[in-house]
FINUTI-939318 format. One line per 8 residues: number of its first residue (from 0); for each residue x, y, z of N, C-alpha, C. Coordinates in steps of 0.02 Angstrom, whole numbers, plus 50000, padded with zeros to 5 digits. Layout:
N
NUM> X/Y/Z/X/Y/Z/X/Y/Z; ...;
//
This chain:
424
0> 50043/49940/50000/50000/50000/50000/50045/50062/50000; 50045/50098/49943/50090/50155/49935/50052/50221/49932; 49994/50224/49965/49956/50286/49969/49942/50301/50042; 49933/50365/50056/49916/50385/50125/49843/50369/50138; 49831/50332/50191/49764/50312/50210/49751/50332/50283; 49689/50349/50300/49676/50368/50369/49685/50309/50416; 49710/50324/50475/49720/50272/50525/49655/50258/50561; 49648/50199/50593/49588/50186/50634/49576/50237/50688;
8> 49630/50264/50718/49621/50315/50771/49590/50379/50743; 49609/50399/50682/49579/50458/50651/49506/50445/50635; 49491/50387/50609/49421/50371/50594/49378/50370/50657; 49405/50342/50712/49367/50342/50774/49356/50414/50800; 49407/50456/50795/49400/50525/50819/49347/50562/50778; 49348/50552/50712/49298/50586/50669/49228/50561/50685; 49219/50496/50693/49153/50470/50708/49127/50493/50776; 49171/50493/50826/49150/50516/50892/49134/50591/50891;
16> 49174/50630/50855/49160/50702/50851/49093/50715/50817; 49080/50681/50761/49017/50690/50726/48958/50666/50769; 48967/50609/50804/48913/50584/50846/48898/50632/50903; 48950/50659/50934/48939/50706/50989/48905/50770/50967; 48928/50798/50910/48896/50859/50884/48824/50846/50862; 48812/50790/50831/48743/50774/50810/48698/50764/50870; 48723/50731/50921/48682/50722/50982/48668/50788/51016; 48718/50834/51016/48706/50900/51047/48653/50938/51010;
24> 48653/50934/50943/48603/50970/50903/48534/50940/50914; 48529/50875/50919/48464/50843/50926/48435/50853/50996; 48477/50850/51046/48452/50855/51115/48458/50925/51144; 48498/50967/51112/48508/51034/51138/48548/51035/51202; 48589/50983/51214/48629/50978/51275/48699/51004/51261; 48720/51059/51295/48789/51084/51284/48841/51037/51312; 48823/50993/51359/48873/50947/51387/48901/50900/51334; 48859/50881/51286/48884/50838/51233/48936/50873/51190;
32> 48928/50939/51182/48978/50978/51144/49044/50978/51181; 49040/50986/51248/49102/50985/51288/49136/50916/51283; 49095/50863/51287/49124/50796/51283/49154/50782/51214; 49124/50809/51162/49148/50794/51094/49204/50840/51073; 49217/50895/51108/49267/50943/51086/49338/50914/51080; 49362/50871/51127/49429/50842/51116/49434/50801/51052; 49381/50764/51037/49383/50724/50975/49379/50768/50913; 49343/50825/50920/49342/50872/50863/49411/50900/50851;
40> 49446/50918/50904/49515/50944/50896/49561/50892/50867; 49558/50830/50893/49602/50778/50866/49586/50762/50794; 49522/50758/50778/49503/50743/50709/49525/50799/50662; 49516/50863/50684/49537/50918/50641/49611/50920/50632; 49650/50910/50686/49723/50910/50680/49747/50853/50635; 49715/50794/50642/49736/50738/50600/49721/50749/50527; 49662/50778/50512/49644/50790/50442/49690/50843/50412; 49705/50895/50449/49749/50948/50423/49821/50925/50414;
48> 49841/50872/50450/49910/50847/50445/49919/50797/50388; 49871/50793/50343/49875/50746/50287/49935/50763/50243; 49986/50719/50236/50043/50734/50193/50023/50734/50120; 50058/50775/50082/50044/50781/50010/50100/50749/49968; 50148/50717/49998/50205/50689/49962/50195/50615/49950; 50238/50587/49908/50239/50515/49895/50308/50489/49916; 50314/50465/49977/50380/50444/50003/50408/50384/49965; 50474/50378/49969/50509/50320/49941/50559/50296/49993;
56> 50555/50232/50009/50598/50203/50061/50645/50151/50030; 50706/50154/50048/50756/50104/50030/50799/50090/50092; 50830/50032/50093/50875/50015/50148/50940/49989/50119; 50994/49997/50156/51060/49975/50134/51099/49951/50194; 51141/49901/50183/51184/49874/50234/51252/49909/50233; 51278/49922/50291/51346/49951/50293/51397/49904/50263; 51389/49839/50276/51434/49788/50250/51393/49727/50233; 51405/49699/50175/51370/49638/50156/51416/49578/50153;
64> 51478/49586/50172/51528/49532/50173/51561/49533/50242; 51544/49484/50284/51566/49483/50353/51593/49414/50371; 51630/49412/50426/51650/49350/50457/51599/49332/50511; 51598/49269/50529/51554/49248/50583/51570/49287/50646; 51518/49309/50680/51527/49346/50741/51531/49421/50733; 51543/49445/50671/51544/49517/50659/51472/49542/50650; 51464/49607/50647/51397/49636/50641/51396/49692/50591; 51337/49707/50568/51326/49763/50521/51260/49796/50537;
72> 51250/49854/50509/51189/49894/50522/51152/49905/50457; 51086/49895/50460/51042/49910/50404/51012/49979/50415; 51027/50025/50370/51004/50094/50377/50949/50109/50326; 50900/50146/50348/50843/50164/50306/50853/50233/50276; 50837/50238/50212/50842/50302/50177/50772/50321/50154; 50751/50382/50170/50684/50407/50156/50687/50469/50113; 50651/50467/50058/50646/50525/50012/50575/50550/50012; 50568/50616/50004/50502/50649/50004/50464/50632/50068;
80> 50496/50641/50124/50466/50623/50187/50436/50681/50225; 50417/50734/50190/50386/50791/50225/50319/50771/50255; 50310/50787/50318/50248/50770/50352/50251/50704/50388; 50304/50666/50382/50311/50602/50416/50336/50615/50487; 50301/50586/50535/50321/50595/50605/50349/50532/50636; 50325/50473/50617/50346/50411/50647/50363/50360/50593; 50418/50323/50602/50439/50271/50556/50446/50206/50595; 50417/50152/50568/50419/50087/50600/50447/50036/50551;
88> 50494/49995/50574/50524/49942/50534/50513/49875/50569; 50495/49824/50530/50485/49757/50557/50524/49709/50513; 50572/49672/50543/50613/49624/50507/50592/49554/50527; 50589/49509/50478/50570/49440/50493/50631/49403/50521; 50620/49354/50565/50676/49317/50594/50711/49274/50541; 50777/49269/50548/50818/49231/50501/50861/49182/50541; 50864/49119/50520/50906/49071/50556/50980/49093/50555; 51013/49085/50611/51084/49099/50620/51101/49173/50610;
96> 51052/49217/50618/51065/49289/50615/51031/49321/50675; 51071/49353/50717/51044/49389/50775/51028/49460/50755; 50973/49487/50782/50952/49555/50766/50949/49596/50831; 50957/49659/50822/50951/49707/50877/50909/49765/50853; 50850/49775/50882/50818/49740/50937/50803/49667/50921; 50802/49626/50975/50793/49554/50966/50727/49537/50934; 50675/49578/50946/50609/49564/50917/50606/49580/50842; 50655/49616/50817/50654/49636/50747/50611/49696/50732;
104> 50582/49727/50783/50539/49786/50774/50576/49847/50800; 50580/49897/50757/50615/49959/50776/50574/50018/50751; 50563/50066/50794/50525/50125/50776/50555/50187/50809; 50547/50244/50776/50575/50306/50803/50540/50364/50769; 50539/50420/50804/50515/50482/50774/50568/50510/50727; 50545/50542/50674/50593/50569/50625/50636/50623/50655; 50612/50655/50707/50654/50706/50739/50714/50675/50774; 50710/50610/50792/50766/50575/50825/50808/50536/50775;
112> 50792/50540/50711/50829/50501/50661/50791/50439/50642; 50806/50413/50583/50773/50354/50559/50797/50292/50598; 50752/50245/50612/50772/50186/50651/50819/50141/50611; 50864/50108/50646/50912/50063/50615/50905/49994/50646; 50922/49944/50607/50923/49874/50630/50994/49848/50625; 51015/49811/50675/51082/49782/50676/51076/49707/50668; 51120/49680/50625/51121/49608/50611/51189/49580/50631; 51188/49522/50662/51249/49487/50681/51246/49414/50659;
120> 51275/49396/50601/51272/49326/50579/51312/49281/50626; 51283/49223/50641/51315/49176/50688/51343/49114/50653; 51333/49108/50588/51360/49050/50552/51377/49071/50481; 51429/49040/50453/51451/49054/50386/51397/49034/50335; 51403/49061/50275/51356/49044/50222/51324/49107/50195; 51280/49098/50147/51241/49153/50119/51175/49158/50157; 51164/49214/50188/51106/49224/50231/51059/49276/50200; 51000/49254/50179/50949/49300/50157/50914/49331/50217;
128> 50914/49396/50221/50886/49430/50279/50810/49431/50279; 50779/49405/50226/50707/49399/50226/50672/49465/50212; 50607/49464/50221/50565/49522/50206/50567/49571/50263; 50575/49634/50246/50571/49688/50295/50514/49735/50275; 50472/49754/50322/50415/49797/50309/50425/49864/50344; 50405/49916/50309/50413/49985/50334/50346/50020/50329; 50328/50055/50382/50267/50095/50384/50283/50165/50409; 50250/50215/50379/50259/50285/50398/50193/50312/50426;
136> 50199/50354/50475/50140/50384/50507/50149/50460/50509; 50094/50496/50494/50097/50569/50494/50087/50596/50565; 50088/50662/50570/50076/50694/50634/50007/50680/50661; 50001/50677/50727/49938/50662/50761/49912/50592/50744; 49956/50550/50717/49939/50480/50700/49876/50477/50658; 49870/50525/50611/49809/50528/50571/49812/50488/50507; 49872/50482/50477/49877/50450/50412/49936/50401/50413; 49928/50347/50376/49980/50295/50373/49996/50279/50301;
144> 50060/50272/50288/50085/50251/50222/50118/50183/50230; 50094/50135/50192/50121/50068/50199/50077/50025/50243; 50103/49969/50268/50173/49948/50261/50189/49920/50192; 50252/49931/50173/50277/49907/50109/50335/49859/50122; 50345/49813/50076/50399/49764/50081/50460/49792/50045; 50517/49791/50079/50579/49811/50048/50612/49751/50014; 50654/49763/49964/50686/49707/49928/50729/49664/49974; 50737/49601/49953/50780/49555/49991/50852/49580/49991;
152> 50885/49567/50046/50957/49581/50051/50992/49518/50073; 51054/49511/50053/51091/49449/50067/51158/49466/50099; 51175/49427/50149/51240/49433/50183/51284/49375/50161; 51345/49390/50143/51395/49338/50129/51438/49331/50192; 51426/49278/50228/51459/49269/50293/51517/49221/50283; 51577/49247/50292/51638/49207/50284/51650/49166/50348; 51679/49107/50341/51693/49067/50401/51743/49102/50446; 51733/49094/50509/51779/49123/50557/51847/49088/50550;
160> 51899/49128/50543/51965/49100/50537/51989/49077/50605; 51984/49012/50617/52004/48984/50681/52078/48999/50693; 52097/49015/50755/52168/49029/50768/52211/48970/50751; 52255/48978/50702/52298/48923/50679/52365/48951/50659; 52417/48915/50679/52484/48932/50658/52526/48869/50663; 52569/48859/50616/52612/48800/50615/52685/48823/50613; 52725/48797/50658/52795/48814/50659/52835/48771/50611; 52809/48715/50590/52843/48670/50544/52834/48695/50473;
168> 52882/48676/50432/52881/48697/50362/52851/48642/50319; 52835/48661/50258/52809/48613/50210/52865/48563/50193; 52849/48497/50189/52902/48447/50180/52943/48456/50116; 52910/48466/50059/52946/48468/49996/52925/48529/49956; 52950/48589/49971/52932/48648/49932/52956/48640/49860; 52913/48659/49813/52928/48646/49743/52928/48708/49700; 52919/48767/49730/52916/48828/49690/52985/48857/49677; 52984/48918/49651/53047/48951/49634/53073/48994/49692;
176> 53028/49028/49725/53050/49072/49780/52994/49072/49832; 53014/49076/49895/52964/49074/49948/52996/49078/50016; 52959/49056/50067/52982/49062/50136/53006/48996/50166; 53001/48940/50129/53020/48875/50156/53091/48857/50135; 53126/48822/50179/53193/48800/50164/53191/48742/50115; 53229/48747/50062/53231/48693/50013/53286/48643/50031; 53284/48585/49998/53336/48535/50010/53399/48549/49971; 53396/48593/49922/53455/48608/49882/53486/48674/49906;
184> 53552/48680/49898/53584/48744/49915/53565/48798/49866; 53570/48859/49888/53554/48916/49846/53561/48980/49884; 53534/49033/49855/53539/49100/49885/53481/49108/49934; 53496/49100/49998/53446/49107/50050/53476/49136/50112; 53440/49130/50167/53463/49157/50231/53477/49102/50281; 53458/49039/50266/53468/48984/50313/53536/48953/50302; 53579/48951/50353/53647/48925/50348/53645/48850/50336; 53683/48827/50285/53690/48756/50272/53758/48730/50296;
192> 53810/48769/50286/53876/48748/50307/53930/48794/50281; 53992/48776/50294/54050/48814/50271/54097/48765/50235; 54118/48783/50176/54161/48739/50135/54215/48781/50102; 54266/48748/50074/54318/48787/50038/54289/48826/49980; 54318/48884/49969/54295/48928/49915/54305/48894/49848; 54254/48900/49804/54257/48870/49738/54239/48922/49686; 54256/48906/49624/54241/48952/49569/54166/48963/49564; 54146/49025/49557/54075/49043/49554/54047/49070/49618;
200> 54082/49060/49675/54057/49086/49739/54066/49162/49741; 54019/49195/49773/54023/49267/49779/54071/49286/49835; 54103/49343/49826/54152/49365/49875/54119/49381/49942; 54057/49405/49940/54025/49422/50003/54006/49361/50043; 54014/49300/50013/53999/49239/50049/54061/49212/50086; 54119/49245/50079/54179/49222/50112/54172/49228/50187; 54190/49175/50223/54191/49175/50296/54261/49193/50319; 54272/49255/50337/54339/49279/50354/54365/49248/50418;
208> 54324/49237/50471/54352/49204/50531/54380/49135/50515; 54345/49094/50477/54369/49027/50460/54429/49032/50414; 54428/49079/50367/54484/49088/50321/54548/49105/50358; 54546/49151/50406/54606/49171/50444/54629/49114/50489; 54582/49074/50515/54602/49021/50559/54634/48962/50522; 54610/48946/50463/54636/48888/50426/54688/48906/50374; 54692/48970/50356/54740/48989/50304/54716/48974/50234; 54655/48951/50227/54625/48935/50161/54558/48970/50156;
216> 54544/48997/50098/54482/49035/50089/54422/48988/50093; 54374/49005/50136/54312/48967/50144/54252/49012/50130; 54198/48981/50108/54137/49018/50092/54078/48988/50131; 54030/49031/50145/53969/49010/50180/53918/48988/50128; 53888/48930/50139/53834/48907/50094/53768/48910/50131; 53717/48927/50094/53649/48932/50123/53602/48888/50083; 53543/48879/50110/53491/48840/50077/53442/48885/50042; 53421/48864/49983/53372/48904/49945/53306/48906/49982;
224> 53266/48956/49966/53200/48964/49996/53148/48961/49940; 53100/48916/49947/53051/48905/49895/52981/48908/49926; 52932/48917/49882/52863/48911/49904/52839/48841/49889; 52777/48827/49909/52750/48759/49901/52680/48763/49873; 52661/48709/49839/52592/48702/49816/52552/48663/49867; 52500/48693/49894/52459/48662/49946/52388/48655/49919; 52362/48594/49923/52293/48581/49902/52251/48565/49962; 52192/48595/49965/52143/48582/50018/52084/48545/49987;
232> 52072/48484/50010/52015/48444/49986/51964/48441/50042; 51905/48469/50032/51853/48474/50084/51797/48425/50068; 51782/48383/50117/51727/48335/50111/51665/48367/50141; 51620/48390/50097/51557/48421/50118/51497/48379/50098; 51506/48313/50094/51452/48269/50073/51400/48259/50129; 51423/48257/50191/51379/48245/50247/51391/48299/50300; 51339/48313/50338/51347/48357/50396/51324/48318/50457; 51373/48302/50498/51360/48262/50558/51353/48310/50617;
240> 51298/48302/50654/51286/48345/50711/51244/48405/50693; 51226/48443/50743/51186/48503/50734/51229/48564/50746; 51221/48613/50704/51262/48674/50710/51226/48725/50753; 51260/48747/50805/51234/48800/50848/51263/48868/50832; 51294/48875/50773/51325/48938/50756/51391/48948/50792; 51415/49008/50790/51480/49023/50820/51477/49019/50896; 51418/49026/50925/51411/49026/50998/51393/48957/51025; 51381/48908/50983/51359/48843/51006/51403/48788/50981;
248> 51375/48729/50979/51413/48670/50958/51424/48672/50882; 51482/48648/50861/51499/48648/50790/51486/48580/50760; 51454/48579/50702/51444/48517/50665/51508/48499/50629; 51509/48439/50599/51568/48418/50561/51581/48464/50502; 51528/48489/50470/51537/48534/50413/51565/48601/50437; 51544/48624/50496/51572/48686/50523/51647/48679/50534; 51668/48623/50565/51739/48612/50577/51778/48609/50511; 51748/48576/50461/51783/48568/50397/51793/48636/50363;
256> 51741/48676/50360/51745/48740/50325/51791/48788/50363; 51784/48791/50429/51826/48837/50467/51899/48817/50466; 51912/48752/50469/51981/48729/50465/52010/48743/50396; 51971/48733/50344/51995/48749/50277/52011/48822/50269; 51969/48866/50296/51983/48938/50293/52046/48955/50331; 52057/48925/50390/52116/48939/50429/52179/48915/50394; 52178/48856/50365/52236/48830/50329/52253/48872/50268; 52201/48892/50231/52213/48934/50172/52244/49001/50192;
264> 52218/49032/50244/52246/49096/50266/52318/49088/50290; 52332/49033/50325/52400/49022/50350/52450/49013/50293; 52435/48969/50246/52482/48955/50192/52490/49015/50146; 52437/49052/50134/52443/49111/50091/52484/49165/50126; 52479/49171/50192/52523/49218/50228/52596/49198/50221; 52609/49132/50216/52677/49108/50207/52703/49117/50136; 52661/49139/50091/52682/49148/50022/52673/49086/49979; 52638/49035/50004/52628/48974/49965/52571/48983/49915;
272> 52569/48937/49868/52514/48934/49820/52463/48883/49846; 52400/48903/49849/52348/48863/49879/52293/48850/49828; 52271/48787/49824/52215/48768/49783/52161/48736/49826; 52100/48733/49800/52043/48708/49839/52000/48663/49796; 51980/48607/49825/51933/48561/49793/51879/48544/49844; 51816/48560/49829/51760/48549/49874/51717/48493/49846; 51707/48441/49886/51663/48385/49868/51599/48394/49907; 51549/48422/49875/51485/48435/49909/51428/48428/49861;
280> 51378/48473/49869/51322/48472/49822/51347/48484/49751; 51400/48522/49745/51433/48533/49681/51509/48524/49692; 51541/48492/49645/51614/48485/49648/51645/48550/49623; 51675/48587/49668/51702/48653/49652/51777/48650/49658; 51810/48678/49608/51884/48677/49606/51910/48748/49597; 51956/48767/49639/51991/48831/49634/52064/48816/49620; 52092/48837/49564/52161/48819/49549/52211/48853/49596; 52273/48831/49592/52326/48859/49634/52333/48934/49622;
288> 52343/48970/49675/52353/49042/49671/52382/49068/49736; 52398/49131/49737/52428/49160/49797/52405/49233/49803; 52415/49260/49862/52399/49331/49873/52332/49341/49907; 52320/49403/49929/52256/49419/49964/52195/49408/49921; 52199/49424/49856/52140/49415/49814/52122/49342/49807; 52173/49299/49806/52158/49227/49801/52126/49203/49866; 52146/49231/49923/52113/49213/49986/52040/49233/49985; 52023/49291/49959/51953/49312/49953/51915/49264/49908;
296> 51947/49240/49856/51914/49193/49810/51900/49127/49846; 51947/49102/49884/51937/49040/49920/51882/49048/49973; 51884/49103/50010/51832/49114/50060/51763/49121/50028; 51760/49154/49971/51696/49159/49936/51670/49091/49913; 51716/49046/49895/51695/48978/49877/51670/48939/49938; 51703/48948/49995/51681/48914/50056/51612/48937/50079; 51595/49000/50064/51529/49025/50083/51474/48986/50048; 51487/48962/49988/51436/48928/49948/51433/48852/49959;
304> 51471/48827/50007/51473/48755/50019/51406/48731/50047; 51380/48678/50018/51318/48647/50043/51328/48571/50043; 51301/48539/50094/51305/48467/50099/51251/48434/50057; 51268/48377/50027/51219/48340/49987/51232/48266/49998; 51193/48234/50042/51205/48163/50058/51195/48116/49998; 51160/48139/49946/51147/48095/49890/51204/48091/49841; 51252/48135/49847/51307/48138/49798/51363/48091/49819; 51392/48057/49771/51449/48012/49783/51511/48042/49752;
312> 51564/48051/49790/51624/48083/49763/51663/48034/49718; 51704/48059/49674/51745/48015/49633/51799/47982/49675; 51817/47920/49657/51870/47886/49694/51939/47906/49672; 51943/47947/49621/52008/47972/49597/52002/48048/49589; 52044/48084/49625/52043/48157/49624/52097/48182/49577; 52077/48217/49525/52124/48245/49477/52141/48316/49499; 52195/48323/49538/52214/48389/49563/52264/48423/49516; 52301/48383/49477/52354/48414/49437/52411/48438/49480;
320> 52423/48405/49537/52474/48427/49585/52541/48398/49566; 52594/48439/49577/52661/48416/49564/52684/48370/49619; 52742/48338/49608/52766/48288/49656/52781/48318/49724; 52800/48380/49728/52817/48410/49792/52759/48442/49828; 52699/48437/49802/52641/48469/49833/52619/48431/49894; 52584/48466/49938/52555/48435/49997/52480/48443/49993; 52444/48390/50012/52371/48388/50006/52342/48378/50076; 52300/48424/50097/52264/48418/50160/52192/48395/50144;
328> 52174/48336/50168/52106/48310/50158/52068/48321/50222; 52020/48366/50222/51980/48382/50280/51913/48345/50274; 51903/48297/50318/51844/48254/50310/51829/48219/50376; 51765/48204/50390/51749/48160/50446/51764/48087/50432; 51784/48072/50370/51806/48005/50350/51751/47953/50362; 51691/47968/50342/51636/47921/50347/51618/47890/50280; 51648/47915/50226/51634/47889/50159/51694/47849/50134; 51681/47788/50112/51736/47746/50087/51769/47776/50025;
336> 51730/47812/49985/51758/47841/49924/51809/47895/49940; 51798/47933/49993/51846/47985/50012/51911/47953/50037; 51905/47898/50075/51964/47862/50098/52003/47834/50039; 51968/47806/49989/52001/47779/49930/52037/47834/49891; 52005/47893/49886/52037/47948/49850/52100/47971/49886; 52098/47975/49953/52158/47995/49990/52213/47943/49983; 52196/47879/49984/52247/47827/49975/52277/47829/49905; 52237/47845/49855/52263/47850/49787/52313/47907/49781;
344> 52298/47964/49811/52345/48020/49810/52410/48001/49846; 52404/47964/49902/52464/47943/49938/52507/47897/49896; 52477/47852/49859/52516/47806/49817/52550/47842/49759; 52523/47899/49738/52553/47936/49683/52614/47976/49705; 52632/47972/49769/52692/48005/49792/52681/48074/49821; 52619/48096/49830/52606/48161/49859/52608/48156/49935; 52622/48212/49968/52621/48215/50041/52549/48230/50062; 52514/48178/50085/52443/48183/50102/52436/48183/50178;
352> 52398/48230/50204/52381/48233/50275/52305/48233/50281; 52279/48184/50316/52207/48180/50328/52191/48215/50394; 52149/48265/50392/52129/48303/50451/52058/48282/50469; 52052/48252/50527/51987/48225/50550/51945/48283/50577; 51888/48295/50546/51843/48349/50567/51776/48323/50591; 51775/48262/50615/51712/48235/50640/51690/48269/50704; 51737/48287/50747/51720/48317/50811/51694/48265/50859; 51662/48288/50911/51635/48244/50963/51559/48244/50957;
360> 51534/48193/50925/51461/48187/50914/51439/48118/50935; 51391/48115/50978/51362/48052/51001/51286/48054/50989; 51256/47999/50970/51183/47999/50959/51146/48013/51024; 51090/48047/51017/51050/48064/51077/51016/48002/51105; 51007/47951/51065/50972/47891/51088/51018/47850/51134; 50987/47800/51163/51024/47754/51206/51075/47715/51164; 51132/47699/51195/51184/47663/51159/51161/47594/51137; 51112/47565/51171/51087/47499/51153/51028/47502/51105;
368> 51006/47562/51087/50951/47568/51040/50977/47554/50969; 50930/47551/50922/50950/47536/50853/50995/47591/50825; 50977/47654/50838/51018/47709/50813/51087/47709/50847; 51088/47695/50913/51152/47694/50948/51198/47638/50923; 51169/47578/50911/51210/47524/50885/51235/47538/50814; 51192/47569/50772/51213/47586/50704/51271/47636/50705; 51267/47685/50750/51320/47734/50755/51386/47702/50778; 51383/47656/50826/51443/47622/50849/51474/47579/50794;
376> 51432/47546/50755/51459/47507/50698/51492/47552/50647; 51461/47611/50636/51491/47659/50589/51559/47683/50614; 51565/47693/50679/51629/47715/50707/51682/47661/50702; 51662/47597/50710/51709/47542/50702/51735/47540/50630; 51691/47546/50581/51712/47548/50511/51758/47607/50498; 51743/47664/50528/51785/47723/50519/51855/47712/50547; 51860/47682/50605/51926/47669/50634/51966/47621/50590; 51933/47572/50561/51968/47526/50516/51995/47563/50455;
384> 51957/47610/50428/51981/47648/50370/52040/47693/50389; 52037/47724/50447/52092/47766/50469/52155/47725/50481; 52147/47665/50509/52205/47622/50519/52236/47600/50452; 52193/47588/50403/52218/47569/50336/52258/47627/50305; 52235/47689/50314/52272/47746/50289/52339/47753/50325; 52339/47744/50390/52402/47748/50428/52451/47695/50405; 52426/47635/50387/52470/47583/50362/52504/47603/50297; 52469/47641/50255/52498/47665/50193/52548/47722/50203;
392> 52553/47746/50265/52598/47803/50278/52565/47870/50274; 52499/47870/50273/52462/47934/50269/52442/47954/50340; 52470/48007/50368/52454/48026/50437/52383/48052/50443; 52352/48036/50499/52285/48059/50515/52288/48097/50580; 52264/48159/50581/52267/48201/50641/52200/48235/50651; 52179/48240/50713/52116/48273/50730/52127/48348/50732; 52080/48385/50703/52086/48458/50702/52078/48486/50772; 52131/48522/50795/52130/48552/50861/52154/48624/50861;
400> 52155/48656/50803/52175/48726/50801/52250/48734/50797; 52279/48782/50834/52351/48795/50830/52392/48733/50846; 52445/48723/50806/52490/48667/50818/52464/48600/50795; 52408/48598/50759/52380/48534/50738/52427/48496/50693; 52462/48530/50648/52502/48496/50597/52576/48498/50610; 52599/48525/50666/52671/48532/50677/52706/48465/50676; 52685/48418/50717/52719/48353/50721/52714/48315/50656; 52656/48319/50623/52646/48282/50561/52692/48309/50506;
408> 52697/48375/50499/52739/48404/50447/52813/48390/50461; 52832/48388/50524/52902/48371/50540/52918/48300/50519; 52872/48253/50531/52884/48184/50511/52887/48179/50435; 52844/48215/50400/52845/48212/50327/52909/48243/50300; 52934/48296/50332/52997/48326/50309/53055/48279/50319; 53057/48242/50375/53111/48193/50385/53106/48136/50334; 53044/48116/50319/53035/48063/50269/53058/48087/50200; 53047/48151/50184/53066/48176/50118/53142/48179/50110;
416> 53179/48185/50167/53252/48190/50162/53285/48122/50158; 53247/48068/50169/53276/48001/50164/53288/47983/50091; 53348/47963/50072/53361/47946/50001/53322/47885/49980; 53298/47887/49921/53258/47832/49894/53301/47792/49844; 53292/47727/49847/53329/47682/49802/53285/47668/49742; 53310/47682/49683/53272/47669/49622/53294/47605/49588; 53249/47567/49563/53265/47505/49528/53284/47519/49456; 53334/47483/49432/53356/47491/49363/53327/47436/49319;
//
């Protein structure tokens, strides 16, 4: 309704004023005039306050791209609002989005400024804020414009970057330049050793203390610094558990997405090249890249992740990864096809790390019930699959935030330095 219409209070005042004046004329009682005079004044003031404009209302968000736990404000913009005295906004409730006021109803007089609504997303994903209705009221509450529905707005909620840092380096960096120590000597900052000076060595590499002590010119050798190719494989086929948002319990899909975001941010800060493969409702692939813009691209892909229990992942993952790349498989490891794919990558010579994102989930039913027994059997099968991966040399580690991968990457680095015997 985009026209000014009289409010029920104005109609009641007009009817009571007319009834009182008519009764005074018919009965000749001045007391009825006295009783009807307040309604006459209210009705006259309301009729005279009829606005002559055609207002236009729009709303805009301060930010439409947020992380979990952050907040934004929806501000109302009013054009041609002459004669408007009161503005009321009503927002519909949205799952995993907190509003302030909590009821979603906000109203204010135009002299105090237009009312604002604050939104705080509690879980990653694309959140439609739903229908918002706006109504305008003139002076003396005589006329109402609306309520009208404002267009849908959408929030892109990025996963919260869980605190993560790894002190260990990537086992086999394969790039040209980066922050990781390579196995080959080169121009870097990490000391490898001191040896006799040879043709081609730079003069600034001469170690003068050793040269004076031995009487023979010696040079300092360093290790080259390279970047690495890191692939993140996210299993989004199932969501185990119930998600309570950032303030409640995390489902397996929450752990998977948040861990993937944390790993991507960590490796990109180190200067590595990061790629992403999502196995979910849609198989989404982000090629290797680096830099802040690539991190935004990965986070934008994680926002669109949806679970689809009906989809079966391929048993062979074509990543196009080089021999020195490292692959992080983030999965609750409940699907045999995901285990097979991880084992296949391990056999191809890649450094594969399986990150368990199942979390702590127990069925609400009794352990001896049908559902409880089925869950226990599923856990037994899962442990057998994890043991089979460990037998192949593929480490399995539970996601625990900072330091999760330190010991695993150190073991992989020691394994990479062991010389391999090739058959002729």
